C-alpha positions, 0 to 999 in steps of 0.5 A, a space after each residue: 833666196 836672192 834679192 832680185 836685180 834689176 839692169 838700170 836705175 831707171 828698170 828699179 824706179 819702175 819696180 817701185 813705182 809698180 809697188 806702190 801702185 798695187 798697194 796705194 793709190 794712183 792720181 785717176 783714184 783720187 781723180 774718180 772720187 773728186 769727179 763722182 763727188 761732183 757729179 753727185 752735188 753742185 756745191 763747189 767748196 773752196 774751204 775744206 773742215 776736218 773735224 776732231 773728235 767731238 767736234 762733228 757738230 761743225 758740219 750740222 751747221 752747214 746750210 743747204 747740205 748734201 751729205 754722203 757717207 764715207 762708205 758710199 763714196 768711191 775709194 774712200 776708207 770708213 771711219 771706226 773711232 767713236 765721236 767720228 760720224 763717218 760723213 762728208 758733208 758739203 754746204 754753206 757755213 757763214 755763206 762760204 762754200 764749204 766741204 766737211 769731214 765729219 771723222 777723220 782717218 787714224 793710223 791707229 785704225 790700221 790705215 796706211 798714211 797715204 790712205 789716212 790722207 786720201 781725202 786731202 788730195 780729193 779736195 785739191 782736185 774738187 777746188 778747195 784752197 784752204 784746209 781747216 783742221 781740228 783736233 781733240 788734244 792733251 795739254 802738255 803745256 801746264 798753263 792751259 786749261 781744259 776747253 783751251 783753244 790753241 792755235 797750231 803754229 807748228 808741229 812735231 811729227 814723231 812718227 815721220 823720225 822713223 819713216 811714217 810720213 804720207 809723202 813716202 814713196 814716188 813723188 806725184 808731181 800732179 800734187 806737188 815737189 818731192 821734197 815741200 818745205 814745212 816751216 810755213 805749214 800753218 798759215 800765218 795770217 790765218 793764225 793771227 785771224 783765228 786769235 783775233 776772232 777769238 779775242 772779239 767773240 770774248 773767248 780770249 781767256 781760251 785762245 792760246 797759240 803753240 806746237 803740236 806733237 803727233 804721235 801714232 797711238 792709240 795708246 795714251 801717253 806715258 808720263 815720261 813720254 809726256 815730259 819729254 815731248 814737253 821738253 822737246 817744246 810740244 804744248 799739246 799731243 795727239 793721234 792725228 792732223 799732221 799727215 793732213 797738214 803735211 799732204 795738204 802743204 804738198 799740194 798748195 792748200 793753205 792750212 789753218 789748225 786748232 787743238 781743243 785742250 780736252 784733257 791735261 797730259 799726266 806729268 806726275 807720277 802722283 798724279 792719279 788721274 788717267 786719261 781716257 777717250 771718254 773724257 774727250 769726247 765730253 770735253 769736246 761736248 762741252 766745248 764744242 760751242 766755242 769751236 763752232 762759233 770761232 770757225 764759222 766766223 773765221 771762214 767769213 773773215 778768209 774770204 774777206 782777207 783772201 779779197 784784200 790781199 
């Protein structure tokens, strides 16, 4: 069967846009969800926090909470991963209006990346200006220890090398430009602030700054893959975060990323240690208080820093 022939480039682009709309979200879909949320809560958050595996306790710290299950929110995907509660919580954290995702979405769950990142654009439409992304990650840097918190200074988007990018397809100018830069993906001032707050909170020995590598998952990496990623310059590896950061930056959000090192990547063939998700959740639980303390102080200090600018 011969492929269809279109008369003009405009017709071809129109067909592509129609196809994307059939399988993706339109601006109207994002706005419908944003309007629904705004009509069901009086909170008007300026900070959004995405909680990684075992780190959902951050959401419980919000005061004057209004919470929604993902299944009740129009157009929202459903979280299927253990350790992800699947709730969107509005409230105040240290006096700052925030919205918190207790659980995120992943490519390995079967979701396309435009669906994985759906909440980020919704956050932009409800008035969010700052995105804090947290995750549980494996430590590739051999100096890292379980329980360390790595402020992300840059990332390697490994699935992106094969075309798996949340911005693929026609660009929506309502959110951002066709070719957004990522050299400034993680806000420099927020990174400095996070490290400073960590030291002030007595967490200096746990604070790191490094490069996060995103893979597709769901399997943990082979030894050869860990060695390869480390040689590429990655200090930590995980299965999330980068798609959200790309979309967040595309629509103008300032981004801070923090990885909790929940296991050390196996780099030696004589090492009999085997990574597992239960280990990740337990390590997250053990170190959650430190992460919660750090983020709680950070959101307040971010406001003060922005006021000084």
